[in-house]
C-alpha positions, 0 to 999 in steps of 0.5 A: 516528487516522483523520485522522492516517492520511488526512493521511499518505495524502495526504502520500504520494499514496495515494488520493483523498479518495473512496478514503481512507475505503475503504482505512481501512475495509479495514485495519480489516476485515482486523484489521491495526489496531483502533480504540480508544474514543478513536478511535486506530488501533493495530496488531494482532499480524497487522498488525505480523507483516505489516510485519515480513514486508515488512521481511524481504522487503526484506532478501532478495537481489534483493528490495530493496522494503519493502512496508510503505513507500508508495513502490510504492503512490505509484508505482502512483497516479501512473501511474494519474493519468497514464493518466487524463490520457491520458499513459500506456497502460493495457495497458502499465501493467497489464503492468508491474505484473503483472510486478512483482507476479509477481517479488515473489510468486515471491520470497516464495513 
């Protein structure tokens, strides 16, 4: 359910109270899940294929990052918090993120 997903997102440090509903709306809009009449979220074929693709990427030589897990997003959220607190340089963070995303893209392209 949405409330269970919000609990998991909160437990994993993903999003804020203000952004979590938008994240859920996005996964619905992209049709990664559907919502039953009982308000349960069920993964679609597209959602399952996406997770399986992420797991396949994690198994590639030099891959190693399972994008279906919250680790990368959690780390990014923590760094954004550090930027907001004045403990991290925004430009440095963006440069590091772009380098990591470029590496991931080149691996799967």
